[in-house]
A tleap script that builds the chain and sets N, CA, C and O, in Angstrom:
source leaprc.protein.ff14SB
mol = sequence {
  NMET ILE LEU ILE VAL ILE SER PHE PHE ALA
  LEU ALA GLU LEU LEU TYR PRO ILE LEU LYS
  PRO ASN LYS SER HIE SER ILE PRO PHE THR
  ASN GLY PHE PHE PHE VAL ILE SER SER LEU
  MET ILE VAL TYR VAL PHE SER ARG LYS ILE
  TYR GLN LEU ILE GLU ILE ASP TYR GLU ASN
  LYS LYS LEU LYS PHE GLU TYR ILE THR LEU
  PHE LYS ASN HIE CYS GLU LYS ASN ILE SER
  PHE GLU GLU LEU GLU TYR GLU TYR LYS LYS
  ILE ALA SER ARG SER GLY GLY LYS TRP THR
  LEU LYS ILE TRP GLN ASN ASN LYS LYS VAL
  PHE CYS LEU GLU GLU ARG ASP PHE GLY PHE
  GLU LYS GLU LYS LEU ASP LEU LEU VAL GLU
  LYS LEU LYS GLU LEU CGLU
}
set mol.1.N position { 94.202 115.778 131.671 }
set mol.1.CA position { 94.414 116.898 130.784 }
set mol.1.C position { 94.344 118.211 131.561 }
set mol.1.O position { 95.114 119.138 131.308 }
set mol.2.N position { 93.419 118.274 132.503 }
set mol.2.CA position { 93.295 119.487 133.308 }
set mol.2.C position { 94.551 119.687 134.151 }
set mol.2.O position { 95.001 120.816 134.347 }
set mol.3.N position { 95.112 118.589 134.645 }
set mol.3.CA position { 96.351 118.704 135.412 }
set mol.3.C position { 97.491 119.234 134.553 }
set mol.3.O position { 98.350 119.969 135.041 }
set mol.4.N position { 97.501 118.864 133.280 }
set mol.4.CA position { 98.529 119.374 132.372 }
set mol.4.C position { 98.388 120.885 132.217 }
set mol.4.O position { 99.380 121.614 132.240 }
set mol.5.N position { 97.147 121.350 132.059 }
set mol.5.CA position { 96.918 122.788 131.909 }
set mol.5.C position { 97.318 123.531 133.177 }
set mol.5.O position { 97.968 124.574 133.110 }
set mol.6.N position { 96.928 122.993 134.335 }
set mol.6.CA position { 97.278 123.634 135.604 }
set mol.6.C position { 98.792 123.670 135.780 }
set mol.6.O position { 99.350 124.682 136.204 }
set mol.7.N position { 99.452 122.560 135.454 }
set mol.7.CA position { 100.911 122.549 135.592 }
set mol.7.C position { 101.569 123.497 134.589 }
set mol.7.O position { 102.611 124.083 134.881 }
set mol.8.N position { 100.961 123.650 133.407 }
set mol.8.CA position { 101.499 124.604 132.437 }
set mol.8.C position { 101.419 126.026 132.980 }
set mol.8.O position { 102.377 126.791 132.874 }
set mol.9.N position { 100.260 126.383 133.568 }
set mol.9.CA position { 100.118 127.716 134.151 }
set mol.9.C position { 101.114 127.927 135.289 }
set mol.9.O position { 101.715 128.996 135.405 }
set mol.10.N position { 101.285 126.912 136.120 }
set mol.10.CA position { 102.233 127.029 137.227 }
set mol.10.C position { 103.657 127.199 136.699 }
set mol.10.O position { 104.422 128.013 137.216 }
set mol.11.N position { 104.006 126.433 135.672 }
set mol.11.CA position { 105.339 126.550 135.079 }
set mol.11.C position { 105.536 127.919 134.431 }
set mol.11.O position { 106.606 128.517 134.544 }
set mol.12.N position { 104.497 128.410 133.752 }
set mol.12.CA position { 104.589 129.730 133.126 }
set mol.12.C position { 104.783 130.814 134.182 }
set mol.12.O position { 105.586 131.729 133.998 }
set mol.13.N position { 104.047 130.710 135.286 }
set mol.13.CA position { 104.209 131.686 136.367 }
set mol.13.C position { 105.604 131.610 136.971 }
set mol.13.O position { 106.185 132.633 137.335 }
set mol.14.N position { 106.135 130.410 137.076 }
set mol.14.CA position { 107.459 130.232 137.657 }
set mol.14.C position { 108.566 130.740 136.730 }
set mol.14.O position { 109.515 131.383 137.179 }
set mol.15.N position { 108.435 130.447 135.429 }
set mol.15.CA position { 109.497 130.789 134.485 }
set mol.15.C position { 109.451 132.226 133.979 }
set mol.15.O position { 110.479 132.759 133.562 }
set mol.16.N position { 108.300 132.856 134.006 }
set mol.16.CA position { 108.203 134.189 133.415 }
set mol.16.C position { 109.162 135.199 134.044 }
set mol.16.O position { 109.836 135.919 133.306 }
set mol.17.N position { 109.255 135.284 135.373 }
set mol.17.CA position { 110.206 136.259 135.929 }
set mol.17.C position { 111.656 135.972 135.526 }
set mol.17.O position { 112.471 136.890 135.432 }
set mol.18.N position { 111.968 134.713 135.292 }
set mol.18.CA position { 113.332 134.357 134.914 }
set mol.18.C position { 113.596 134.685 133.447 }
set mol.18.O position { 114.669 135.178 133.100 }
set mol.19.N position { 112.619 134.410 132.590 }
set mol.19.CA position { 112.823 134.536 131.146 }
set mol.19.C position { 112.368 135.863 130.558 }
set mol.19.O position { 112.603 136.123 129.378 }
set mol.20.N position { 111.723 136.707 131.354 }
set mol.20.CA position { 111.220 137.963 130.779 }
set mol.20.C position { 112.389 138.819 130.288 }
set mol.20.O position { 113.470 138.808 130.877 }
set mol.21.N position { 112.161 139.555 129.212 }
set mol.21.CA position { 113.249 140.363 128.659 }
set mol.21.C position { 113.656 141.483 129.626 }
set mol.21.O position { 112.805 142.176 130.183 }
set mol.22.N position { 114.921 141.640 129.808 }
set mol.22.CA position { 115.441 142.785 130.550 }
set mol.22.C position { 116.767 143.185 129.919 }
set mol.22.O position { 117.166 142.633 128.893 }
set mol.23.N position { 117.431 144.126 130.521 }
set mol.23.CA position { 118.631 144.670 129.885 }
set mol.23.C position { 119.821 143.713 129.917 }
set mol.23.O position { 120.706 143.808 129.067 }
set mol.24.N position { 119.857 142.796 130.881 }
set mol.24.CA position { 121.023 141.924 130.976 }
set mol.24.C position { 120.985 140.790 129.950 }
set mol.24.O position { 122.032 140.379 129.449 }
set mol.25.N position { 119.816 140.291 129.637 }
set mol.25.CA position { 119.707 139.276 128.588 }
set mol.25.C position { 118.357 139.450 127.900 }
set mol.25.O position { 117.373 139.823 128.537 }
set mol.26.N position { 118.315 139.185 126.630 }
set mol.26.CA position { 117.075 139.412 125.893 }
set mol.26.C position { 116.599 138.105 125.281 }
set mol.26.O position { 116.932 137.780 124.141 }
set mol.27.N position { 115.829 137.373 126.039 }
set mol.27.CA position { 115.177 136.163 125.534 }
set mol.27.C position { 113.767 136.583 125.122 }
set mol.27.O position { 113.096 137.279 125.885 }
set mol.28.N position { 113.302 136.187 123.950 }
set mol.28.CA position { 112.065 136.750 123.416 }
set mol.28.C position { 110.776 136.193 124.033 }
set mol.28.O position { 109.815 135.945 123.305 }
set mol.29.N position { 110.733 135.994 125.332 }
set mol.29.CA position { 109.497 135.588 125.982 }
set mol.29.C position { 108.812 136.836 126.519 }
set mol.29.O position { 109.439 137.654 127.192 }
set mol.30.N position { 107.545 136.979 126.226 }
set mol.30.CA position { 106.794 138.142 126.685 }
set mol.30.C position { 105.477 137.678 127.267 }
set mol.30.O position { 105.153 136.490 127.260 }
set mol.31.N position { 104.727 138.639 127.771 }
set mol.31.CA position { 103.381 138.326 128.257 }
set mol.31.C position { 102.533 137.738 127.135 }
set mol.31.O position { 101.739 136.825 127.363 }
set mol.32.N position { 102.701 138.261 125.929 }
set mol.32.CA position { 101.918 137.784 124.790 }
set mol.32.C position { 102.173 136.323 124.485 }
set mol.32.O position { 101.243 135.584 124.162 }
set mol.33.N position { 103.424 135.898 124.583 }
set mol.33.CA position { 103.767 134.497 124.334 }
set mol.33.C position { 103.030 133.588 125.308 }
set mol.33.O position { 102.393 132.619 124.895 }
set mol.34.N position { 103.114 133.894 126.589 }
set mol.34.CA position { 102.446 133.057 127.581 }
set mol.34.C position { 100.929 133.131 127.445 }
set mol.34.O position { 100.239 132.136 127.669 }
set mol.35.N position { 100.403 134.300 127.080 }
set mol.35.CA position { 98.963 134.442 126.893 }
set mol.35.C position { 98.482 133.586 125.728 }
set mol.35.O position { 97.459 132.911 125.844 }
set mol.36.N position { 99.194 133.602 124.618 }
set mol.36.CA position { 98.792 132.826 123.432 }
set mol.36.C position { 98.849 131.330 123.718 }
set mol.36.O position { 97.899 130.610 123.411 }
set mol.37.N position { 99.935 130.856 124.295 }
set mol.37.CA position { 100.059 129.428 124.592 }
set mol.37.C position { 98.989 128.992 125.589 }
set mol.37.O position { 98.380 127.936 125.421 }
set mol.38.N position { 98.760 129.788 126.611 }
set mol.38.CA position { 97.742 129.453 127.611 }
set mol.38.C position { 96.354 129.428 126.990 }
set mol.38.O position { 95.556 128.542 127.296 }
set mol.39.N position { 96.058 130.380 126.128 }
set mol.39.CA position { 94.753 130.421 125.462 }
set mol.39.C position { 94.546 129.199 124.582 }
set mol.39.O position { 93.464 128.612 124.575 }
set mol.40.N position { 95.577 128.814 123.842 }
set mol.40.CA position { 95.461 127.626 122.994 }
set mol.40.C position { 95.207 126.368 123.817 }
set mol.40.O position { 94.403 125.521 123.428 }
set mol.41.N position { 95.884 126.244 124.942 }
set mol.41.CA position { 95.668 125.080 125.810 }
set mol.41.C position { 94.246 125.061 126.357 }
set mol.41.O position { 93.617 124.004 126.405 }
set mol.42.N position { 93.737 126.212 126.767 }
set mol.42.CA position { 92.376 126.281 127.310 }
set mol.42.C position { 91.360 125.910 126.238 }
set mol.42.O position { 90.450 125.123 126.495 }
set mol.43.N position { 91.505 126.466 125.046 }
set mol.43.CA position { 90.564 126.155 123.962 }
set mol.43.C position { 90.621 124.676 123.616 }
set mol.43.O position { 89.580 124.056 123.401 }
set mol.44.N position { 91.819 124.097 123.558 }
set mol.44.CA position { 91.949 122.672 123.249 }
set mol.44.C position { 91.251 121.814 124.298 }
set mol.44.O position { 90.494 120.905 123.956 }
set mol.45.N position { 91.498 122.095 125.560 }
set mol.45.CA position { 90.930 121.270 126.633 }
set mol.45.C position { 89.418 121.380 126.659 }
set mol.45.O position { 88.727 120.367 126.763 }
set mol.46.N position { 88.896 122.589 126.566 }
set mol.46.CA position { 87.463 122.765 126.722 }
set mol.46.C position { 86.673 122.551 125.444 }
set mol.46.O position { 85.443 122.522 125.492 }
set mol.47.N position { 87.329 122.400 124.306 }
set mol.47.CA position { 86.592 122.120 123.076 }
set mol.47.C position { 86.436 120.623 122.836 }
set mol.47.O position { 85.757 120.216 121.894 }
set mol.48.N position { 87.052 119.808 123.670 }
set mol.48.CA position { 86.898 118.359 123.525 }
set mol.48.C position { 85.479 117.945 123.890 }
set mol.48.O position { 84.833 118.566 124.734 }
set mol.49.N position { 85.017 116.913 123.257 }
set mol.49.CA position { 83.675 116.407 123.524 }
set mol.49.C position { 83.705 115.501 124.743 }
set mol.49.O position { 84.593 114.661 124.888 }
set mol.50.N position { 82.728 115.684 125.611 }
set mol.50.CA position { 82.561 114.814 126.767 }
set mol.50.C position { 81.276 114.030 126.518 }
set mol.50.O position { 80.178 114.583 126.573 }
set mol.51.N position { 81.426 112.738 126.246 }
set mol.51.CA position { 80.278 111.918 125.898 }
set mol.51.C position { 79.494 111.555 127.148 }
set mol.51.O position { 80.044 111.021 128.111 }
set mol.52.N position { 78.191 111.854 127.116 }
set mol.52.CA position { 77.320 111.544 128.234 }
set mol.52.C position { 76.566 110.241 128.017 }
set mol.52.O position { 76.310 109.497 128.964 }
set mol.53.N position { 76.214 109.971 126.767 }
set mol.53.CA position { 75.369 108.816 126.489 }
set mol.53.C position { 75.722 108.244 125.121 }
set mol.53.O position { 75.847 108.977 124.140 }
set mol.54.N position { 75.877 106.938 125.073 }
set mol.54.CA position { 76.020 106.214 123.811 }
set mol.54.C position { 74.936 105.148 123.845 }
set mol.54.O position { 74.961 104.248 124.684 }
set mol.55.N position { 73.994 105.257 122.931 }
set mol.55.CA position { 72.809 104.396 122.978 }
set mol.55.C position { 72.550 103.778 121.608 }
set mol.55.O position { 72.716 104.434 120.580 }
set mol.56.N position { 72.143 102.515 121.604 }
set mol.56.CA position { 71.772 101.832 120.365 }
set mol.56.C position { 70.257 101.732 120.332 }
set mol.56.O position { 69.647 101.092 121.189 }
set mol.57.N position { 69.656 102.369 119.338 }
set mol.57.CA position { 68.202 102.369 119.181 }
set mol.57.C position { 67.845 101.317 118.128 }
set mol.57.O position { 67.952 101.564 116.927 }
set mol.58.N position { 67.418 100.137 118.601 }
set mol.58.CA position { 67.128 99.033 117.690 }
set mol.58.C position { 65.850 99.271 116.895 }
set mol.58.O position { 65.735 98.799 115.764 }
set mol.59.N position { 64.887 99.995 117.464 }
set mol.59.CA position { 63.620 100.237 116.766 }
set mol.59.C position { 63.821 101.113 115.533 }
set mol.59.O position { 63.316 100.801 114.454 }
set mol.60.N position { 64.552 102.199 115.695 }
set mol.60.CA position { 64.782 103.126 114.582 }
set mol.60.C position { 66.069 102.827 113.818 }
set mol.60.O position { 66.399 103.521 112.857 }
set mol.61.N position { 66.794 101.793 114.246 }
set mol.61.CA position { 68.054 101.386 113.626 }
set mol.61.C position { 69.053 102.541 113.556 }
set mol.61.O position { 69.572 102.889 112.496 }
set mol.62.N position { 69.295 103.116 114.731 }
set mol.62.CA position { 70.234 104.236 114.808 }
set mol.62.C position { 71.125 104.089 116.023 }
set mol.62.O position { 70.744 103.504 117.037 }
set mol.63.N position { 72.316 104.633 115.892 }
set mol.63.CA position { 73.261 104.738 116.995 }
set mol.63.C position { 73.247 106.202 117.423 }
set mol.63.O position { 73.430 107.097 116.598 }
set mol.64.N position { 73.030 106.440 118.705 }
set mol.64.CA position { 72.843 107.806 119.199 }
set mol.64.C position { 73.959 108.165 120.176 }
set mol.64.O position { 74.249 107.417 121.110 }
set mol.65.N position { 74.581 109.327 119.944 }
set mol.65.CA position { 75.604 109.865 120.845 }
set mol.65.C position { 75.105 111.188 121.396 }
set mol.65.O position { 74.628 112.036 120.642 }
set mol.66.N position { 75.211 111.372 122.702 }
set mol.66.CA position { 74.945 112.668 123.316 }
set mol.66.C position { 76.228 113.127 123.986 }
set mol.66.O position { 76.885 112.352 124.682 }
set mol.67.N position { 76.580 114.379 123.777 }
set mol.67.CA position { 77.810 114.903 124.355 }
set mol.67.C position { 77.665 116.389 124.646 }
set mol.67.O position { 76.736 117.044 124.174 }
set mol.68.N position { 78.604 116.905 125.434 }
set mol.68.CA position { 78.651 118.336 125.714 }
set mol.68.C position { 80.061 118.840 125.400 }
set mol.68.O position { 81.032 118.085 125.449 }
set mol.69.N position { 80.147 120.108 125.083 }
set mol.69.CA position { 81.431 120.789 124.934 }
set mol.69.C position { 81.308 122.128 125.646 }
set mol.69.O position { 80.240 122.479 126.148 }
set mol.70.N position { 82.386 122.858 125.684 }
set mol.70.CA position { 82.350 124.182 126.298 }
set mol.70.C position { 81.421 125.103 125.525 }
set mol.70.O position { 80.748 125.948 126.115 }
set mol.71.N position { 81.382 124.945 124.206 }
set mol.71.CA position { 80.650 125.873 123.368 }
set mol.71.C position { 79.195 125.472 123.154 }
set mol.71.O position { 78.369 126.321 122.818 }
set mol.72.N position { 78.868 124.197 123.340 }
set mol.72.CA position { 77.489 123.732 123.185 }
set mol.72.C position { 77.137 122.882 124.395 }
set mol.72.O position { 77.886 121.983 124.777 }
set mol.73.N position { 75.991 123.175 124.993 }
set mol.73.CA position { 75.615 122.484 126.219 }
set mol.73.C position { 75.143 121.062 125.960 }
set mol.73.O position { 75.507 120.147 126.699 }
set mol.74.N position { 74.336 120.860 124.919 }
set mol.74.CA position { 73.804 119.525 124.648 }
set mol.74.C position { 73.831 119.286 123.146 }
set mol.74.O position { 73.178 120.003 122.388 }
set mol.75.N position { 74.571 118.299 122.720 }
set mol.75.CA position { 74.660 117.945 121.303 }
set mol.75.C position { 74.247 116.488 121.146 }
set mol.75.O position { 74.442 115.662 122.038 }
set mol.76.N position { 73.681 116.204 120.006 }
set mol.76.CA position { 73.237 114.839 119.740 }
set mol.76.C position { 73.598 114.476 118.310 }
set mol.76.O position { 73.443 115.284 117.395 }
set mol.77.N position { 74.077 113.268 118.128 }
set mol.77.CA position { 74.442 112.775 116.798 }
set mol.77.C position { 73.784 111.419 116.614 }
set mol.77.O position { 73.958 110.526 117.444 }
set mol.78.N position { 73.030 111.257 115.534 }
set mol.78.CA position { 72.382 109.989 115.213 }
set mol.78.C position { 72.978 109.437 113.927 }
set mol.78.O position { 73.112 110.151 112.933 }
set mol.79.N position { 73.334 108.162 113.957 }
set mol.79.CA position { 73.900 107.503 112.784 }
set mol.79.C position { 73.065 106.260 112.508 }
set mol.79.O position { 72.893 105.411 113.382 }
set mol.80.N position { 72.551 106.161 111.295 }
set mol.80.CA position { 71.781 104.963 110.958 }
set mol.80.C position { 72.736 103.789 110.761 }
set mol.80.O position { 73.898 103.969 110.398 }
set mol.81.N position { 72.227 102.594 111.004 }
set mol.81.CA position { 73.064 101.396 110.923 }
set mol.81.C position { 73.642 101.199 109.525 }
set mol.81.O position { 74.749 100.680 109.381 }
set mol.82.N position { 72.897 101.613 108.483 }
set mol.82.CA position { 73.361 101.414 107.113 }
set mol.82.C position { 74.571 102.288 106.783 }
set mol.82.O position { 75.426 101.889 105.992 }
set mol.83.N position { 74.647 103.473 107.383 }
set mol.83.CA position { 75.736 104.407 107.096 }
set mol.83.C position { 76.931 104.220 108.018 }
set mol.83.O position { 77.930 104.928 107.891 }
set mol.84.N position { 76.840 103.293 108.925 }
set mol.84.CA position { 77.833 103.134 109.984 }
set mol.84.C position { 79.027 102.296 109.532 }
set mol.84.O position { 78.865 101.196 109.004 }
set mol.85.N position { 80.216 102.831 109.745 }
set mol.85.CA position { 81.466 102.093 109.574 }
set mol.85.C position { 82.299 102.363 110.809 }
set mol.85.O position { 82.283 103.473 111.341 }
set mol.86.N position { 83.025 101.358 111.270 }
set mol.86.CA position { 83.836 101.573 112.465 }
set mol.86.C position { 85.158 100.829 112.363 }
set mol.86.O position { 85.320 99.896 111.576 }
set mol.87.N position { 86.084 101.274 113.179 }
set mol.87.CA position { 87.407 100.657 113.253 }
set mol.87.C position { 87.804 100.633 114.725 }
set mol.87.O position { 87.695 101.637 115.429 }
set mol.88.N position { 88.261 99.483 115.170 }
set mol.88.CA position { 88.676 99.320 116.565 }
set mol.88.C position { 90.054 98.692 116.555 }
set mol.88.O position { 90.212 97.530 116.181 }
set mol.89.N position { 91.056 99.461 116.968 }
set mol.89.CA position { 92.415 98.927 116.928 }
set mol.89.C position { 93.261 99.574 118.014 }
set mol.89.O position { 92.890 100.583 118.613 }
set mol.90.N position { 94.406 98.954 118.240 }
set mol.90.CA position { 95.349 99.469 119.230 }
set mol.90.C position { 96.347 100.372 118.523 }
set mol.90.O position { 96.967 99.985 117.533 }
set mol.91.N position { 96.491 101.582 119.051 }
set mol.91.CA position { 97.413 102.556 118.484 }
set mol.91.C position { 98.592 102.697 119.433 }
set mol.91.O position { 98.410 102.890 120.635 }
set mol.92.N position { 99.792 102.602 118.896 }
set mol.92.CA position { 101.000 102.689 119.725 }
set mol.92.C position { 101.150 104.096 120.295 }
set mol.92.O position { 100.876 105.093 119.627 }
set mol.93.N position { 101.585 104.145 121.533 }
set mol.93.CA position { 101.876 105.424 122.182 }
set mol.93.C position { 103.012 105.219 123.167 }
set mol.93.O position { 103.497 104.101 123.344 }
set mol.94.N position { 103.428 106.287 123.797 }
set mol.94.CA position { 104.534 106.192 124.747 }
set mol.94.C position { 104.184 105.322 125.944 }
set mol.94.O position { 105.057 104.689 126.538 }
set mol.95.N position { 102.911 105.293 126.293 }
set mol.95.CA position { 102.496 104.523 127.466 }
set mol.95.C position { 102.162 103.076 127.122 }
set mol.95.O position { 101.542 102.384 127.930 }
set mol.96.N position { 102.554 102.608 125.954 }
set mol.96.CA position { 102.356 101.209 125.609 }
set mol.96.C position { 101.224 100.951 124.647 }
set mol.96.O position { 101.059 99.818 124.196 }
set mol.97.N position { 100.448 101.939 124.317 }
set mol.97.CA position { 99.371 101.768 123.354 }
set mol.97.C position { 98.005 101.963 123.967 }
set mol.97.O position { 97.778 101.660 125.138 }
set mol.98.N position { 97.091 102.478 123.149 }
set mol.98.CA position { 95.715 102.702 123.578 }
set mol.98.C position { 94.784 102.089 122.544 }
set mol.98.O position { 95.040 102.158 121.342 }
set mol.99.N position { 93.712 101.495 123.020 }
set mol.99.CA position { 92.681 101.010 122.127 }
set mol.99.C position { 91.823 102.197 121.723 }
set mol.99.O position { 91.427 103.004 122.565 }
set mol.100.N position { 91.536 102.301 120.429 }
set mol.100.CA position { 90.792 103.435 119.899 }
set mol.100.C position { 89.638 102.936 119.045 }
set mol.100.O position { 89.802 102.049 118.208 }
set mol.101.N position { 88.466 103.522 119.272 }
set mol.101.CA position { 87.282 103.226 118.474 }
set mol.101.C position { 86.960 104.461 117.647 }
set mol.101.O position { 86.754 105.548 118.186 }
set mol.102.N position { 86.920 104.280 116.321 }
set mol.102.CA position { 86.572 105.367 115.411 }
set mol.102.C position { 85.337 104.949 114.633 }
set mol.102.O position { 85.239 103.815 114.164 }
set mol.103.N position { 84.393 105.876 114.500 }
set mol.103.CA position { 83.152 105.594 113.773 }
set mol.103.C position { 82.991 106.636 112.677 }
set mol.103.O position { 83.158 107.832 112.913 }
set mol.104.N position { 82.662 106.165 111.469 }
set mol.104.CA position { 82.445 107.028 110.322 }
set mol.104.C position { 81.000 106.942 109.874 }
set mol.104.O position { 80.340 105.912 110.018 }
set mol.105.N position { 80.522 108.061 109.322 }
set mol.105.CA position { 79.219 108.111 108.669 }
set mol.105.C position { 79.443 108.738 107.300 }
set mol.105.O position { 79.865 109.890 107.202 }
set mol.106.N position { 79.163 107.989 106.254 }
set mol.106.CA position { 79.383 108.451 104.876 }
set mol.106.C position { 80.816 108.950 104.670 }
set mol.106.O position { 81.032 110.042 104.144 }
set mol.107.N position { 81.783 108.145 105.087 }
set mol.107.CA position { 83.220 108.425 104.955 }
set mol.107.C position { 83.683 109.673 105.702 }
set mol.107.O position { 84.728 110.234 105.371 }
set mol.108.N position { 82.931 110.113 106.693 }
set mol.108.CA position { 83.323 111.248 107.526 }
set mol.108.C position { 83.381 110.781 108.973 }
set mol.108.O position { 82.408 110.240 109.500 }
set mol.109.N position { 84.537 110.994 109.617 }
set mol.109.CA position { 84.688 110.547 111.002 }
set mol.109.C position { 83.824 111.413 111.904 }
set mol.109.O position { 83.952 112.637 111.912 }
set mol.110.N position { 82.939 110.768 112.666 }
set mol.110.CA position { 82.045 111.507 113.551 }
set mol.110.C position { 82.279 111.177 115.021 }
set mol.110.O position { 81.746 111.851 115.903 }
set mol.111.N position { 83.070 110.147 115.284 }
set mol.111.CA position { 83.233 109.708 116.667 }
set mol.111.C position { 84.596 109.061 116.817 }
set mol.111.O position { 84.978 108.210 116.013 }
set mol.112.N position { 85.320 109.457 117.834 }
set mol.112.CA position { 86.603 108.847 118.140 }
set mol.112.C position { 86.740 108.809 119.649 }
set mol.112.O position { 86.653 109.837 120.320 }
set mol.113.N position { 86.951 107.630 120.166 }
set mol.113.CA position { 87.057 107.468 121.609 }
set mol.113.C position { 88.241 106.579 121.913 }
set mol.113.O position { 88.339 105.460 121.411 }
set mol.114.N position { 89.143 107.085 122.741 }
set mol.114.CA position { 90.321 106.321 123.124 }
set mol.114.C position { 90.120 105.719 124.502 }
set mol.114.O position { 89.360 106.226 125.327 }
set mol.115.N position { 90.820 104.629 124.719 }
set mol.115.CA position { 90.825 104.004 126.036 }
set mol.115.C position { 91.308 105.026 127.066 }
set mol.115.O position { 92.254 105.773 126.816 }
set mol.116.N position { 90.670 105.048 128.187 }
set mol.116.CA position { 90.955 105.958 129.307 }
set mol.116.C position { 90.472 107.375 129.065 }
set mol.116.O position { 90.724 108.242 129.901 }
set mol.117.N position { 89.783 107.657 127.951 }
set mol.117.CA position { 89.159 108.962 127.760 }
set mol.117.C position { 87.860 108.996 128.541 }
set mol.117.O position { 86.977 108.170 128.307 }
set mol.118.N position { 87.729 109.924 129.453 }
set mol.118.CA position { 86.496 110.150 130.195 }
set mol.118.C position { 85.998 108.899 130.898 }
set mol.118.O position { 84.790 108.684 130.987 }
set mol.119.N position { 86.894 108.080 131.394 }
set mol.119.CA position { 86.514 106.901 132.159 }
set mol.119.C position { 86.209 105.671 131.331 }
set mol.119.O position { 85.747 104.673 131.883 }
set mol.120.N position { 86.447 105.701 130.026 }
set mol.120.CA position { 86.192 104.534 129.187 }
set mol.120.C position { 87.392 103.603 129.264 }
set mol.120.O position { 88.455 103.899 128.718 }
set mol.121.N position { 87.221 102.504 129.927 }
set mol.121.CA position { 88.271 101.494 129.996 }
set mol.121.C position { 88.103 100.533 128.825 }
set mol.121.O position { 87.100 100.595 128.113 }
set mol.122.N position { 89.058 99.661 128.622 }
set mol.122.CA position { 89.027 98.727 127.498 }
set mol.122.C position { 87.801 97.829 127.543 }
set mol.122.O position { 87.243 97.495 126.498 }
set mol.123.N position { 87.373 97.433 128.739 }
set mol.123.CA position { 86.208 96.553 128.855 }
set mol.123.C position { 84.952 97.235 128.313 }
set mol.123.O position { 84.135 96.591 127.655 }
set mol.124.N position { 84.792 98.526 128.582 }
set mol.124.CA position { 83.624 99.254 128.074 }
set mol.124.C position { 83.692 99.400 126.561 }
set mol.124.O position { 82.679 99.274 125.873 }
set mol.125.N position { 84.887 99.668 126.044 }
set mol.125.CA position { 85.034 99.761 124.595 }
set mol.125.C position { 84.773 98.410 123.934 }
set mol.125.O position { 84.143 98.346 122.878 }
set mol.126.N position { 85.259 97.323 124.556 }
set mol.126.CA position { 85.005 95.981 124.018 }
set mol.126.C position { 83.512 95.695 123.963 }
set mol.126.O position { 83.024 95.122 122.988 }
set mol.127.N position { 82.791 96.086 124.994 }
set mol.127.CA position { 81.344 95.869 125.033 }
set mol.127.C position { 80.649 96.651 123.924 }
set mol.127.O position { 79.750 96.132 123.263 }
set mol.128.N position { 81.065 97.896 123.722 }
set mol.128.CA position { 80.476 98.709 122.663 }
set mol.128.C position { 80.777 98.116 121.290 }
set mol.128.O position { 79.898 98.088 120.428 }
set mol.129.N position { 81.996 97.643 121.072 }
set mol.129.CA position { 82.361 97.034 119.788 }
set mol.129.C position { 81.584 95.739 119.578 }
set mol.129.O position { 81.168 95.440 118.459 }
set mol.130.N position { 81.386 94.976 120.639 }
set mol.130.CA position { 80.600 93.741 120.539 }
set mol.130.C position { 79.172 94.049 120.092 }
set mol.130.O position { 78.609 93.331 119.266 }
set mol.131.N position { 78.593 95.108 120.634 }
set mol.131.CA position { 77.235 95.516 120.226 }
set mol.131.C position { 77.226 95.987 118.776 }
set mol.131.O position { 76.271 95.731 118.044 }
set mol.132.N position { 78.288 96.675 118.361 }
set mol.132.CA position { 78.363 97.127 116.970 }
set mol.132.C position { 78.484 95.946 116.014 }
set mol.132.O position { 77.933 95.982 114.913 }
set mol.133.N position { 79.199 94.900 116.424 }
set mol.133.CA position { 79.324 93.705 115.581 }
set mol.133.C position { 77.983 93.007 115.417 }
set mol.133.O position { 77.709 92.423 114.368 }
set mol.134.N position { 77.142 93.064 116.452 }
set mol.134.CA position { 75.811 92.464 116.363 }
set mol.134.C position { 74.944 93.177 115.334 }
set mol.134.O position { 74.041 92.570 114.759 }
set mol.135.N position { 75.210 94.457 115.097 }
set mol.135.CA position { 74.409 95.230 114.152 }
set mol.135.C position { 74.698 94.856 112.704 }
set mol.135.O position { 73.867 95.088 111.827 }
set mol.136.N position { 75.863 94.281 112.448 }
set mol.136.CA position { 76.252 93.971 111.065 }
set mol.136.C position { 75.441 92.859 110.471 }
set mol.136.O position { 75.655 92.488 109.316 }
savepdb mol mol.pdb
quit
């Protein structure tokens, strides 16, 4: 994702002198356009959650997630086993499909993790789903 943002900035720097409005042709690209698009990309990339810890607390019967975002340094989410619902399925994409794990608490989605997000391969997701099945 970071490479996409970097390549977007490089492309914007490359295309701006060509597309900027001048007297010979008036294409409506301005500094503001590139600033807005770049800002949206930065906010999107840095507002994503980076999961540091996923832990199953058998004593307190809770599933614990710790994550960080750009706006919050340390966040924690606890879900009791009784309120836990999850879905694990393959979602079609251009690259052939990704396995996705979604977890709900009281009909509200609180966790979504796709294969290859932050180093989570299918084997790790399978292990997590296997542990969740044991809780049922």
